[in-house]
C-alpha positions in Angstrom: 110.7 82.6 108.4 108.6 83.4 105.3 105.3 81.7 104.6 102.2 82.1 102.6 100.8 84.6 105.2 103.9 86.8 105.3 107.2 87.0 107.1 107.0 85.4 110.5 103.3 84.6 110.4 102.7 81.0 111.2 99.8 78.8 110.0 96.9 79.1 112.4 95.6 75.8 113.8 92.8 74.5 116.1 93.7 72.9 119.4 91.5 72.1 122.4 88.6 74.2 121.1 90.6 77.3 120.5 92.5 78.8 117.5 96.2 79.2 117.9 97.9 82.0 116.0 101.7 82.5 116.1 103.9 85.4 114.9 107.7 85.4 115.0 110.2 88.2 114.5 113.8 88.8 115.2 113.1 89.5 118.9 111.1 86.5 119.7 107.8 84.8 119.2 104.2 85.6 120.2 101.3 83.2 120.3 97.6 84.0 120.8 94.8 81.5 121.7 91.5 82.9 120.6 88.0 81.4 120.5 86.4 80.4 117.2 84.1 83.4 117.3 87.1 85.8 117.9 89.0 84.1 115.1 86.0 84.7 112.7 85.8 88.4 113.8 89.6 88.8 113.3 89.4 87.2 109.8 86.7 89.7 108.8 88.6 92.6 110.2 91.8 91.5 108.4 89.8 91.5 105.1 88.5 95.0 105.8 92.0 96.2 106.7 93.4 94.7 103.5 90.7 96.5 101.4 91.6 99.7 103.1 95.3 99.2 102.6 94.8 98.6 98.9 93.2 102.0 98.6 96.2 103.7 100.1 99.3 104.8 98.2 102.9 104.2 99.4 
C-alpha cells in the first residue's frame, strides 16, 4: 500500500475525540489512538526529524 505519506502509512483521522493513525507492513497492521495534543507534538517531532534527515547523507 503506497500513499502520500509513504508505504503503508494510512491517512490519519479523528474519531471520538482522538486521532487514529495506522501503519501497515507485510507482517500486519498497527494502529494508535492518540490525543489531539499528542498528535500535535508528534507532528512537530516529525518535522524536526525530517529536517535532521535532510542533513544526513546516505
